[in-house]
N, C-alpha and C positions, 0 to 999 in steps of 0.2 A: 300278466301275474305270473306266470310261470319262470319269464326275466328274473322281475324283483326279486322271487326269494331263489334265485341262482346267486343273486348279484351280494347280500349277505347273508348269502351260505358262509360258517367261517369252518377252516379243517387246513391239509394239505396236500397238495396231489403229489399224484405217485414221483415226479422228477425231484422234489421239493426232501421227500421220504429220502430218495434215492442219494441225494446229494450230501444229507443229514448224515447218513448212515458212511457214506464216502468219508465224510470228516472225522468221525468217527474212527473209525478203522486205519487212517490215516495217525493218528493221535497214539492210540494202543501201541502200533508196531514201533511207533516212535519212543513211546513207554519201556515198550517191553526191550529193546535195543540198547535202552538206555541203563536198565537192570544188568545186563548184558554184561557191558563195559564195567557198572561199577561190580559187579563180581568176580571179573578179572581181575582190574585193576587191586582188587581187595586181595587177591589170592598173591599177584605177585610186590605187594606189600608185605603179607606173612610169609611170605619166603625170602625177602630181603632181610627183616626181619630177624629171622632164622639162623640165616646168615654173618648176619653182624654180631648176634647173640655164639652161636659157634665160635668166629677169629674173635671176639674180646676174649671170651673164657680163653682160648688157646694161646692169645699172645699175653695172658696174667697168668696164666703157667711155666710158660718159655720163662719171661721175666723173673720166675721166683726161681727157679734151678740156677746149678750152679754154673758159672761161667766156662767152664771147659763142656759142661753136658747141652751147651746149646748148639744145634748143630743142626744139617739141613733133613728135613723131614716131608712126606707127603703120606694125606690120608684123607678117609670118607667117612664120614659123619652122617651116619642114618636117623633120621629125625620123628618121632613117631608122627603118622599122615603128615608129612613134610618133605618136599623133596631130598635127594641127598644131597650132603655138602660136601664137595671137592676141596680140602685146603693142600696148596703146598707151603713152605716155610723155607724158605734160603737165606741165607746167613753169611755174608759177607765180614773181614774184617774192615774198619772204617779207613777212607782212604788218608785224614789228617791225623787223628787219634789216637795213639799207641791204648793196646788195649780195650778197644771200646770195637765192641760187634754191633751191624746192623743186620736189622730181624727184617723179612718183609715176608707180609704174610697174604697170599693170597685165595681167596675161599671165591669156588663159582658154585653154580647150582644151574639146571637147565631141564629137570623133568616137565613141569609145568611152565614155570618164565624163565627164561634165558636172562640171567646176568651175571655180576661177580663184583668184586669188591678187594680192594688190599687195605692192608692197616701195616703199617713200618714205626719200628720204635727203636732203638740204641740200648745198647746192654754194656754198662764197663764192670772191667773186673774189679770186685774189692777187695783194695790193701791195704 
């Protein structure tokens, strides 16, 4: 009678319980790593967008200047709660066209997520 009772008893053994806990732990660790990766990629995206905003704003400001005031420059813009964006502007005369300047703007940042971007534009003398 005792044997029949054990066969019909439902439940989990200790090994089954440990295996279930192990599988759950592996899933939780994988989820935590995925969340950390998502946070890092989100930070990179925000820093990149900040640099794009700074570079675009500066290139528009340069394009609005008089032709003779478009010169090489370098500066660092500190943006609230973001990595500082270092901007270098290189101005050269166009090799083919007279009265046209080539403006190359390179923005870099590296405090939290290292990166860089380059914007180019042409500016002609108004005559």
